[in-house]
N, C-alpha and C positions, 0 to 999 in steps of 0.2 A: 450582494448576499454573501459571497465568497471572496476572500482576498486574492490578489492576484500572486501567483506563484513566484516566489523569490528567486529561485534558481532556474531560470527558463532553460538553461543548458541541460537539465536533468529531466525536462518534460519528456514523457513518453506519448506517442500516439496510441490510438485504440488498439490497432493491429499488433504493435509491439507488446502492448499489456497483455493482450490475449495470448500471443506466443509464449510469454513468461509463465502465465497460468497454466498453459497446457503442457509444459514440459517441467515444470518446477516439482521438487520433492518435498520441499518445505518453504515456510516463509513466515514473517511476522507481521501480524495485524496490529496496527497502532492506532490509538485514537485519544480523545480527551474527554475526561469524566465531566459530569455537571459542575463540579467544584474546580474546574480547570486543572485538575492533576492528570498528567499524561501517563498512559500505560500501554503496554503491548503484550500480546500473547503469541505464543508459538503455534503454528498452523501446520500440521503434517498431513499431506495429501497421500492417502492411501486407499488402494482398490482391493 
């Protein structure tokens, strides 16, 4: 179903990902549209 990640040296474990999400102020959410066009949106975490 999913392709194997090409850059295994950049792979994060779940606990590392959760730590980044807990302390991050902003990030970029990227995906691929149905027509295979990649795009990303800025996400600002504010409380």
